[in-house]
N, CA, C and O of each residue as an XYZ file, in Angstrom:
392
protein
N       0.837     -1.180      0.000
C       0.000      0.000      0.000
C       0.885      1.249      0.000
O       1.845      1.336      0.766
N       0.561      2.204     -0.854
C       1.332      3.441     -0.964
C       0.624      4.539     -0.187
O      -0.576      4.755     -0.358
N       1.366      5.230      0.664
C       0.823      6.357      1.430
C       1.193      7.643      0.695
O       2.359      8.038      0.676
N       0.200      8.296      0.090
C       0.481      9.466     -0.757
C       0.540     10.768      0.024
O       1.174     11.724     -0.421
N      -0.113     10.821      1.182
C      -0.124     12.002      2.047
C      -0.475     13.285      1.295
O       0.210     14.297      1.439
N      -1.539     13.244      0.495
C      -2.033     14.454     -0.159
C      -1.247     14.913     -1.367
O      -1.242     16.102     -1.687
N      -0.579     13.989     -2.045
C       0.208     14.363     -3.218
C      -0.405     13.773     -4.481
O      -0.631     12.567     -4.579
N      -0.669     14.656     -5.447
C      -1.136     14.241     -6.765
C      -0.031     14.493     -7.775
O       1.129     14.677     -7.408
N      -0.398     14.501     -9.053
C       0.584     14.703    -10.118
C       0.198     15.881    -11.002
O      -0.978     16.216    -11.144
N       1.225     16.506    -11.598
C       1.025     17.606    -12.541
C       1.923     17.370    -13.755
O       3.062     16.924    -13.622
N       1.388     17.679    -14.947
C       2.177     17.521    -16.174
C       3.257     18.602    -16.255
O       3.153     19.655    -15.627
N       4.281     18.318    -17.033
C       5.426     19.228    -17.132
C       5.031     20.602    -17.672
O       5.524     21.616    -17.178
N       4.153     20.656    -18.675
C       3.780     21.953    -19.248
C       3.071     22.841    -18.228
O       3.303     24.050    -18.197
N       2.211     22.258    -17.394
C       1.528     23.060    -16.372
C       2.483     23.462    -15.247
O       2.391     24.573    -14.725
N       3.390     22.574    -14.876
C       4.366     22.908    -13.834
C       5.240     24.085    -14.268
O       5.621     24.916    -13.444
N       5.552     24.154    -15.548
C       6.403     25.240    -16.062
C       5.739     26.613    -15.960
O       6.442     27.619    -15.859
N       4.413     26.682    -15.982
C       3.757     27.992    -15.923
C       3.361     28.386    -14.501
O       2.800     29.462    -14.293
N       3.645     27.530    -13.525
C       3.377     27.888    -12.128
C       4.467     28.827    -11.631
O       5.643     28.628    -11.933
N       4.083     29.850    -10.869
C       5.096     30.767    -10.339
C       6.020     30.050     -9.363
O       5.614     29.123     -8.662
N       7.258     30.495     -9.335
C       8.247     29.946     -8.405
C       8.690     31.067     -7.477
O       8.234     32.203     -7.611
N       9.555     30.761     -6.557
C      10.086     31.755     -5.614
C       8.966     32.424     -4.820
O       8.858     33.650     -4.795
N       8.132     31.602     -4.168
C       7.023     32.083     -3.351
C       7.418     31.958     -1.885
O       7.943     30.927     -1.466
N       7.166     33.012     -1.104
C       7.403     32.974      0.335
C       6.228     33.651      1.017
O       5.932     34.814      0.744
N       5.560     32.928      1.901
C       4.380     33.441      2.612
C       3.343     34.001      1.640
O       2.753     35.053      1.884
N       3.131     33.286      0.542
C       2.096     33.655     -0.418
C       2.456     34.778     -1.367
O       1.610     35.199     -2.156
N       3.684     35.281     -1.321
C       4.087     36.376     -2.208
C       5.342     35.979     -2.975
O       6.181     35.220     -2.491
N       5.442     36.517     -4.186
C       6.641     36.263     -5.001
C       7.814     37.039     -4.416
O       7.682     38.214     -4.073
N       8.951     36.381     -4.306
C      10.116     37.075     -3.754
C      11.056     37.564     -4.840
O      12.040     38.247     -4.553
N      10.763     37.221     -6.079
C      11.526     37.729     -7.221
C      10.541     38.149     -8.283
O       9.353     37.838     -8.192
N      11.025     38.855     -9.292
C      10.148     39.266    -10.383
C       9.462     38.075    -11.023
O      10.045     36.995    -11.126
N       8.237     38.268    -11.449
C       7.454     37.183    -12.037
C       7.462     37.281    -13.542
O       7.180     38.336    -14.110
N       7.782     36.197    -14.173
C       7.795     36.098    -15.622
C       6.518     35.375    -16.046
O       6.289     34.242    -15.623
N       5.688     36.002    -16.865
C       4.422     35.378    -17.268
C       4.639     34.129    -18.106
O       3.697     33.370    -18.334
N       5.847     33.906    -18.561
C       6.149     32.688    -19.309
C       6.477     31.533    -18.373
O       6.791     30.436    -18.833
N       6.408     31.765    -17.067
C       6.702     30.709    -16.103
C       8.176     30.377    -16.098
O       9.023     31.269    -16.136
N       8.483     29.082    -16.050
C       9.877     28.656    -15.957
C      10.399     28.112    -17.278
O      11.325     27.301    -17.282
N       9.820     28.544    -18.414
C      10.297     28.014    -19.694
C      11.785     28.294    -19.826
O      12.261     29.378    -19.490
N      12.508     27.304    -20.318
C      13.954     27.432    -20.428
C      14.671     26.903    -19.204
O      15.856     26.578    -19.279
N      13.982     26.807    -18.078
C      14.552     26.251    -16.853
C      13.833     24.945    -16.540
O      12.813     24.612    -17.144
N      14.383     24.229    -15.597
C      13.703     23.021    -15.131
C      12.452     23.430    -14.356
O      12.499     24.374    -13.567
N      11.341     22.737    -14.568
C      10.132     23.056    -13.811
C      10.284     22.619    -12.355
O      11.125     21.773    -12.051
N       9.487     23.182    -11.460
C       9.564     22.746    -10.058
C       9.154     21.279     -9.940
O       8.280     20.813    -10.672
N       9.781     20.560     -9.025
C       9.453     19.147     -8.832
C       8.214     18.960     -7.967
O       7.466     18.000     -8.153
N       7.991     19.875     -7.019
C       6.866     19.765     -6.092
C       6.230     21.133     -5.919
O       6.929     22.130     -5.739
N       4.907     21.182     -5.975
C       4.169     22.442     -5.890
C       3.080     22.291     -4.840
O       2.247     21.390     -4.933
N       3.082     23.170     -3.837
C       1.984     23.189     -2.865
C       0.900     24.096     -3.423
O       1.199     25.171     -3.941
N      -0.366     23.673     -3.323
C      -1.425     24.411     -4.001
C      -2.759     24.320     -3.270
O      -2.952     23.497     -2.376
N      -3.668     25.194     -3.682
C      -5.102     25.120     -3.398
C      -5.795     25.246     -4.742
O      -5.417     26.082     -5.562
N      -6.798     24.427     -4.971
C      -7.492     24.457     -6.254
C      -8.997     24.419     -6.017
O      -9.494     23.674     -5.172
N      -9.703     25.237     -6.780
C     -11.159     25.235     -6.776
C     -11.585     24.850     -8.183
O     -11.241     25.530     -9.149
N     -12.340     23.751     -8.299
C     -12.709     23.239     -9.613
C     -14.127     22.689     -9.575
O     -14.420     21.732     -8.859
N     -14.999     23.310    -10.357
C     -16.376     22.838    -10.513
C     -17.068     22.627     -9.166
O     -17.763     21.629     -8.973
N     -16.879     23.564     -8.235
C     -17.533     23.489     -6.936
C     -16.804     22.664     -5.894
O     -17.271     22.566     -4.759
N     -15.675     22.068     -6.243
C     -14.872     21.283     -5.303
C     -13.700     22.126     -4.800
O     -13.159     22.947     -5.540
N     -13.314     21.922     -3.551
C     -12.110     22.545     -2.998
C     -11.084     21.432     -2.773
O     -11.364     20.434     -2.109
N      -9.888     21.629     -3.342
C      -8.838     20.613     -3.311
C      -7.565     21.263     -2.796
O      -7.259     22.396     -3.166
N      -6.814     20.560     -1.945
C      -5.519     21.106     -1.521
C      -4.533     19.973     -1.312
O      -4.906     18.824     -1.077
N      -3.265     20.335     -1.405
C      -2.201     19.361     -1.232
C      -0.972     19.784     -2.003
O      -0.668     20.972     -2.111
N      -0.267     18.803     -2.538
C       0.915     19.083     -3.347
C       0.804     18.322     -4.664
O       0.192     17.257     -4.745
N       1.414     18.902     -5.685
C       1.534     18.239     -6.981
C       2.993     17.868     -7.183
O       3.881     18.701     -7.000
N       3.237     16.638     -7.555
C       4.561     16.148     -7.900
C       4.662     16.118     -9.419
O       3.757     15.623    -10.090
N       5.743     16.637     -9.959
C       5.949     16.637    -11.406
C       5.979     15.204    -11.933
O       6.694     14.351    -11.407
N       5.191     14.952    -12.979
C       5.184     13.644    -13.638
C       5.332     13.890    -15.137
O       4.368     14.255    -15.810
N       6.528     13.690    -15.648
C       6.817     13.975    -17.058
C       6.151     12.988    -18.010
O       6.191     13.192    -19.223
N       5.549     11.938    -17.499
C       4.867     10.960    -18.350
C       3.403     11.319    -18.603
O       2.756     10.695    -19.445
N       2.876     12.303    -17.895
C       1.477     12.699    -18.097
C       1.312     13.445    -19.410
O       2.239     14.121    -19.858
N       0.140     13.331    -20.036
C      -0.124     14.146    -21.227
C      -0.198     15.622    -20.852
O      -0.445     15.944    -19.690
N       0.009     16.525    -21.808
C      -0.054     17.962    -21.519
C      -1.395     18.366    -20.894
O      -2.427     17.733    -21.115
N      -1.335     19.448    -20.103
C      -2.512     20.061    -19.467
C      -3.266     19.079    -18.571
O      -4.496     19.027    -18.583
N      -2.500     18.293    -17.788
C      -3.105     17.264    -16.948
C      -2.675     17.406    -15.494
O      -1.495     17.594    -15.198
N      -3.640     17.316    -14.601
C      -3.360     17.134    -13.179
C      -4.135     15.906    -12.728
O      -5.235     15.642    -13.214
N      -3.561     15.164    -11.802
C      -4.234     14.011    -11.210
C      -4.366     14.266     -9.723
O      -3.382     14.516     -9.027
N      -5.604     14.198     -9.249
C      -5.919     14.477     -7.849
C      -6.369     13.183     -7.186
O      -7.175     12.439     -7.746
N      -5.850     12.917     -5.998
C      -6.278     11.745     -5.231
C      -7.514     12.112     -4.407
O      -7.682     13.274     -4.035
N      -8.372     11.146     -4.123
C      -9.589     11.441     -3.349
C      -9.312     12.118     -2.005
O     -10.104     12.952     -1.567
N      -8.206     11.777     -1.346
C      -7.900     12.375     -0.038
C      -7.574     13.865     -0.130
O      -7.553     14.552      0.891
N      -7.322     14.371     -1.332
C      -6.985     15.784     -1.512
C      -8.229     16.662     -1.618
O      -8.141     17.879     -1.453
N      -9.390     16.059     -1.892
C     -10.638     16.819     -2.021
C     -11.169     17.086     -0.619
O     -11.518     16.154      0.105
N     -11.231     18.361     -0.238
C     -11.660     18.748      1.111
C     -13.126     19.145      1.158
O     -13.780     18.957      2.184
N     -13.655     19.693      0.066
C     -15.063     20.082     -0.010
C     -15.598     19.592     -1.350
O     -15.014     19.855     -2.402
N     -16.711     18.879     -1.292
C     -17.342     18.379     -2.514
C     -18.430     19.328     -2.981
O     -18.991     20.088     -2.191
N     -18.717     19.275     -4.252
C     -19.752     20.110     -4.848
C     -21.103     19.792     -4.205
O     -21.450     18.625     -4.018
N     -21.854     20.828     -3.874
C     -23.188     20.676     -3.301
C     -24.200     20.673     -4.444
O     -24.398     21.708     -5.081
N     -24.843     19.544     -4.720
C     -25.772     19.485     -5.855
C     -26.992     20.393     -5.694
O     -27.646     20.720     -6.683
N     -27.308     20.804     -4.462
C     -28.455     21.702     -4.263
C     -28.135     23.126     -4.684
O     -29.035     23.962     -4.767
N     -26.872     23.414     -4.949
C     -26.457     24.755     -5.372
C     -26.119     24.777     -6.861
O     -25.255     25.545     -7.285
N     -26.779     23.957     -7.646
C     -26.433     23.816     -9.062
C     -26.716     25.063     -9.890
O     -26.190     25.193    -10.996
N     -27.530     25.979     -9.386
C     -27.842     27.195    -10.142
C     -26.800     28.293     -9.961
O     -26.888     29.336    -10.609
N     -25.819     28.076     -9.092
C     -24.811     29.086     -8.823
C     -23.590     28.876     -9.713
O     -23.176     27.744     -9.963
N     -23.025     29.976    -10.183
C     -21.811     29.917    -10.986
C     -20.611     29.728    -10.067
O     -20.508     30.390     -9.034
N     -19.710     28.831    -10.435
C     -18.480     28.647     -9.670
C     -17.299     29.135    -10.501
O     -17.389     29.244    -11.723
N     -16.204     29.423     -9.831
C     -14.981     29.864    -10.489
C     -13.910     28.816    -10.259
O     -13.750     28.314     -9.147
N     -13.188     28.491    -11.297
C     -12.089     27.543    -11.197
C     -10.784     28.314    -11.046
O     -10.550     29.299    -11.746
N      -9.937     27.860    -10.127
C      -8.654     28.537     -9.942
C      -7.641     27.572     -9.341
O      -7.999     26.576     -8.712
N      -6.380     27.891     -9.548
C      -5.272     27.158     -8.950
C      -4.369     28.187     -8.294
O      -3.851     29.083     -8.961
N      -4.181     28.060     -6.992
C      -3.335     28.988     -6.235
C      -2.099     28.238     -5.761
O      -2.210     27.235     -5.056
N      -0.934     28.714     -6.142
C       0.325     28.141     -5.674
C       0.685     28.841     -4.379
O       0.718     30.070     -4.317
N       0.959     28.049     -3.332
C       1.277     28.638     -2.019
C       2.665     28.262     -1.569
O       3.095     28.669     -0.490
């Protein structure tokens, strides 16, 4: 049995566009909108994600074998599930690197 402890996977292309050099939620160096292109992408990213009414948190580990634009989330990373009684409300999707 593998103990993942809240770690999912992120594809290399998405890891490259995540901001780096974050301290206490703020960038400590200038931010390049091109992400880390030309450099090695980060191997591990701590994040919060809101997707289709779900709240997800944990870490993403770089997986170069994933297809582009892919994240894999484990069930233990989902902290809040979508409430079907609120289906008429618009939700916003976001990924916050912390």
